Structure formats: structure tokens, C-alpha cells
N, C-alpha and C positions, 0 to 999 in steps of 0.2 A: 511714234512715241509711246512708250508703255504707259498705261493708266491703270490705276487701282483705286478701289473705293476705300481701301484701307492704307493708312499710313504705316510707315515701317515700324513705328512704335507700337502700332496695334498688332503687327506681325509678331513682334517679341512678346507682347502681352498675351496674345492668344496662345502661343506655344508655351509660355511660361506656366499659364493655367493648366495646360494639358500635361505639363512635366510634373505637376504635383502628384498626379495619380499614376504616372507611368515611369518615373525614375529618370526622366530627361534631366541632363546636367543643367543646373540653373544658369540662366543667361543674365547679363548685366541689365538692370532696370534703369531707364532714363527718365530724367525730369523733362518738362516741356522745353527746356533749353537744351536738351540732349546731353545733360551731364547726370552721371550716376550720383546719388546721394547716399551717404552713409559711409561707414568705415570700410576701407579697402583691404582685403586679405592680400597675401602675396600672389604668386603666379597660379591663377585658377581659370577654368573655363568661364567665358563671359556668358552673362544672362542674355539670351537673346530674345389748241383752238382753231388756228388757221396756219397757212403755209408761210405767212409773213411776206413782206415785200423784199425784193432785192434792189437796193439802191446802188446803181452802178457808178454814178458820178462820171468823172471824166475817164475815158477808156484807157487803160494801161495794162498791157499784157506782159510787162517786164516782171521778172521773178524777184519777187522780195529779196637682252643684255643683263641689265643688272635689275634684280627684282625689286630693289629700292626705288627704281625709276618708274615702276608701273603705275602711274597716275594717269588714268584715262581721260582727265580733263583736258579739253582741247587747248593746244598751245602751251601746255605746261611743261612738256618734255619733248626734247629733240629726238629724232630717230637715231638708231644706232648706226655707227660707221664701221664698215667691214673692212678690216686690214689683215692680210695674209691669214684669212680663215678665222680670226679673232673678232669678237664684237666689242667696240669701244663705245661707251655711252657718251653723249653730249655732241654728236655730230650736228652741224647746222643743216636745216631742212634743205637749202639750196644745193647743198653738196651731193644729195641723192636724187635731185629730179632728173628723171629719165634714165636712171641707172638701174639696172635689174641686179638684185643681190646674188643671183646664181653666176652672172657674168663676172661680178666682183670676185667671187670665189673661185673662178676658174673652171666652173661645172657647166657642161652642156645643157641647154634648155630642153625640157621635155616637149613633146608634140602637144598641142592643145587638143582636148577631146573634141569629137565631132559634135556640133550643135544639132540638137534635136529639131526636126522641122516644126513649125508652128502651124497647127491645122485650124485653129480657131479664128474667129473674126477679131481683128484689132479693135480695142476700145479707144475711140478718138477722144472721147471726153477725158478719161484717166490718162491719155498720153499727153493732152494738153495740160492736165494738171501737174503732171510730173515735170513737165518742162517750164512750169511757173506761168503758163498762159492761162490765168485763172478765169478771165472773162470768156474766153474761147471755150474753156471747160464749162462754164455755166451755160453758154449758148447751146452746146452739144448735149448736156446732161439734162436741162430742164424739160425739153419736150419728152425725153424718155421717162423722166421722173413722173410726169403728168399722166403718162400711159401705164403706170405701174411698175417700172423696171426698178427692182430693189437696189441694184448695184449704183444706178444713177441717182436714186433718191439718197443713198448713203453718201455719195460724193457731193451732192448739193448741200446736204446738211452739214458736211464737214467744212465746206467752203464758208457757208454761212455762220457756223458756230466760231469760226476763227477770224472772220472778217478778211478773207483773202481776195482782194480786189473789188470787193463789194462792202457795204455797210454791215458791220456785225449784227447779227439778229439771232439770238439765242432761242427766242421763242419759235421762230420760224424753223430754225435748225431741229428743234425738238419734234415739230410736227413731221418733218421728213424723216427723222430717225425712227419715229413711231410707225410710219408708213412702210419703210424698209424693213423694220423688225417684224411687223405683220407678214411681210413678203418672204421672210426667211434668211435675210443677210445676217450672218453671225456677227460682223462687225457692228451693225446697227443694233442687234440684240443687246450686245454688251454696253454700248453707249447709251441706249434707251433704259437699260436696267439701272445704270448709275443715276440717270435723271430721275428715275422712279424712287430711287433710295434717297436722293437728295430732297426731292419735292420742291424744287424751286420753279422751273418752267412748266412742269406738269404736277398733277396731284400726287402727293406721296402714296405709294401703294407697295408695301413690302412683299406680299404674296405674289403679285405680278412681277415685280422685280426679281425675285428669287426664281421664278419661273423662266423669265427671259435669260437670266444669268446661266442657269443650268442648260437651257436649250443652246445657248451660244457655247458653252463649255463642251457640251457632247458633240457640237458641231465642229469642234477643232479650234476655236479661238483661244489663243494661249493666255491672254489676259484674263478672259473670262474663266478659263481653267484654274488659275491661281486664285482668283477671287471666290469662285464656288468652293474651293478647298478651304479657304478661310472661313467661309460661312458654315461649312460642315463642321469645322473644328469649334467654332463659337457656339453653335447650336447643340453639339453633342460633347459635353465636357469629358475629359479623360481619355482612355486608350481608344474607345469606340469612335470618337470624333477623328483621332489620327488615322485609324484603320480605314474609315470612310474617305478621308480627304487624300490619302497617299496616292491612289491612281491619278487624281488630277494634278496633284504636285509634280508627279512623274511627268505627266504629258506636257505640263507647262515648262518644267525644267528642260525636257528635251527640245523645246522651241526656243530656249535661250532666255527665259524669264529669270533674271538673276535673283529676285525675291524668292521664286519658287525653288531655285537650286539651294538657297540658303535653308528654306524651311524643310526641304526634303532631306538634307544633310541632318538636320536636328531630329526629324521624324525617324530616319533610320537608326539614329542613336538611341531614341527613346524606346522604340518598339523592340520586344524580345523576338516576336514571331515574324521576323523578315528573312526571307531566303538568303542563304550565304552569298550568292553571286550579287545581290543587291547590297548587302552589308559591306561587300568588298568596296563598292563605289562611293562609300559615304564620304571619304575625304576628297575625292574626284569632285563630288558636287559642291562641296564647300571651297575648293580651290577654284572652280568655275566661277562661283559667285564672287569670290575675292577678286579674280582678274577682271570681272565686269565692273569692278569700281565700288562694290558694296562694302562700305567701311566696316560695318559690324561683322561680315564674313571675313574680312581681312584681320580683324581683331581676333576672331575665334580661331581662324586658320593659324595664326601665330601661337595661340595658346595651346591648340591641339599638338602642334609640332613640338613645342617646349615640354609639354606634359606626356607626350606619347599616347594621346587619345585617338583611337580608331586608327592606329598605325604606329610605327616606331618613331622614337624621339628623333628630332632634327633641330638642335639648337640653332645652327646658322640659318636654316629656313625659317625658324620661328622668329628669330630676331629680325630678318628682313621683312616679314609681314607685319610685324608689330611696329617697325619703323615706318612702313608705308601708311598704316592706319594713324599713327600718332602724327606724322606730318601733315596728314588731311585733316587733323583736328579732332580725331576721336579722343575724348578725354580718358576713358578707361585704358586705351592703349597707351596713352602718354604716361599714366601711372604705372602699368605693367612694364613699360620699357625701361622706367627707372630701376625697377627691381632687376631686370635682365642686365643692365649695365653694372649694377652693385655686385651681382652674382657671377658676372663674366660669362653668361649663356650665350654662345654663338658669337660673341665679340669680346674684345679686350675690356677689362675693367676700366671704367672712367667716371670718377666721383663727381667731376663738374657737369658731365653730360647728364648723369643720373640726376643730379640736383636740378638741372635745367627742366627736365621733363616733370620732376616732381612739382616744382614751382608752378608750371603751367596748369598741371591737373589741380593743385591746391586752389589757385585762383579761380578755377572754374567750379570750385565747391566740393571736390572729392576729398574726403578726409582719409588719412592714412597715418596712424601713429607710429608705424615702423619706420616709413620714410620721413616722418617728422624728426624722429630721434636721430636718423642718419644725418639729415640736414644740419640740426644742431651740433652734430659732432665735427662738422667741417670747420676749417679755419676761416677767418674773415675774408681773406682773399679769394678763396674757393667759392664762399657764398656769393661774393660780389660778381665774380665770373659767371656763375650760374644765372644770376638775375639779369646780367647784361645779355646773355645768350637767349634767355626767355623773352626779353623785351625785343631783340632783334627778331626772333621767330614771329612774335605777335604782329610786328610791323611788315614782315615779308609777305 
């Protein structure tokens, strides 16, 4: 699970602050309810003490196609069905169980790559943890943790902090995270840095937190790399902060941290002195963040394609990404999608659908005089249909 000491609203706030000095396109600002407040322009880029006791209790080792369909939420979309080399959305999951897509397409399967022999010693504690045998993992990790094994200490802290098979003990977990961090485990350094920032289970110490976060980032922890980049931006306003943070954003983005991919796309847009080979990847990073389910990236990707930012215009692609973000509840995307329907950008004009998305964004508090005039110009039947569709969407 990716963890971050910053919320996504702070990601936007940090980058927005940097944009004032660097020319970064303004990103949509959100309220605490996730709603942009203020008048909305037409189609524009979006502003972006002891170890504790382990209470075992009763022993139990059981384990606890179409771009508009790209919703990564589990169970929300069926896998595509392959027919005659074409992908059709909406296939039921059971139809594809045990069926390989290459066979369905009539293509031969490639040979599997040869597995590299494992030369190290297997970690029985982590193996038990991965199988959901949490008490077995405790039995095997605890003696090693007491002897100073950082990996075992981190595992024990994770089990205790989450209450997996044992009574949840956040104070005891903090103790073991501290021990593992001192021993050089980068995951523990990251977790302990978060605890030091929060100041709940341990005394708040920002200097020590920054030190551990940087060590974890330099040690290769992706979450720490992203968070250390955020710290650098917040502590160094303007272009200087973006330049210092960029290498850490890049490392975290390469490790698949969607927040870092989004931030990196914005940083590449903001900074002038970025090598051309990196500039060319700006859209790629935004798209990767969007595909990972980051709705703000989906919104920005749609606007970039519609407006031709960091690449050529693609109205159909822009419409698809705005639709995804709007359907996931992004209020700004709902507003912009209404404009897309009115102007027939990548889709056929549809006044009722445009009015539906406007009604949804207006209910969330986003003002737009242009769309209000459009809505009032519809006849009574069209307004009724739009409200009915908006109500059905809210209930779905």
C-alpha cells in the first residue's frame, strides 16, 4: 500500500505555489470537500518507550478496450471479451477464467523466460506473512527482531501496527519501526519518519523525520522518494525547489508511484531547463498517472489532449479521459465535460448530457455563468431530462 505524509490536495497546493514563480499552468484548486470553488472558465488546464505486548488470543493462521471503462476500482468493470481479434467491453469475468487472450486471438504463446536461480536464504517469516499465516510470521520474526534483524523488526512492526492476527499495538509497532530504521531498513525509515512527523506514538521531531525520509529516499524507497521531493518543494519555493525535487520525483515515478508521475508531468511542464528527451515524456507520465486511477491526472490528461498541451490535440482522447474523471466524481471534470458536449469536441453535441454534467457540478458548488446561461436556454423538457439523468447518476 502506498503511503504518503501528504494528501493529494497538498500535492496540488505545493505545485501550485511553485507554479507562481515558474510559469506552471494553474491547476484546479479544491476545497476540503474536493470541489473547486469560484467561477469556471471554459476548457482550460486543471490546477493541480517499549516494544509492546503481542496479544495473540486464540491462534488463527487463516488469512484474513474502451478508455471510458478504465476505472481501476475493483469490481467496477468487467474484463474485455476478445472476439475475432476485436475487444468488446462488458464481458463477464467467468467467461475469461482460464482462457488466455493469445489463444483467443489465435496467436501462439511465447516461451516463458528462464527463471533466475535464487541464491539467497528464503525468509520464512515473510513467507508466512505473504500466505496470511500471521502468527507463524510472528513466531519466526520475533526471535530475529530481538537479535537486531532489521527486516524482522520491520515485519513485526507492520503486523502489530495493522493488528494482523494479534492485538493492534501502535506504540509497540513504533518501537520496532525505530529499531529497524536505526538498523538501516528503508521501509522502516519511511514509516518511522511518518511517525516522527505526526508526533502521536513518538515525540514529534521534524529534523529527525527529514533525516530518515531522505535516507529512505536515497536508499531506494519509492514512497520516501516522493515524499522527500514534496518536502524539498515546500521548503524551497519557486524554481529552485522544483529543480531539487525533480530527481526524486523521477525515481518515484519509475517505481510506479502515481502521485509522483502526476507531479513529474507538472514539473516537466513548469521548468524550462529540462532536457528535450525528458520533455518528450511529459504526456507519458501524465497518462501513466491517469491509468493508475489518479482522477486529477485523468482530468488534466483530458484537458491536455483537448487543448493540445505538451503534444498534438486529440479531441476524442480528451473526451474519453474527461468522461472517466467525471464518472468517478471529479467535479471539475464534470464541468469541463459539459463544455465538451456543447462544443462537440470528440463527441456528438448533446445538450441534455451537457446539462446533466453541469447540474452535477453546480450542485457541488462549482459556479459557471456560461453553463448557467446555456442551461436556462434549454426548453423545460430538456431541463427535466437533465435533472433526471443527474439524479440517476447520483444514485448509481
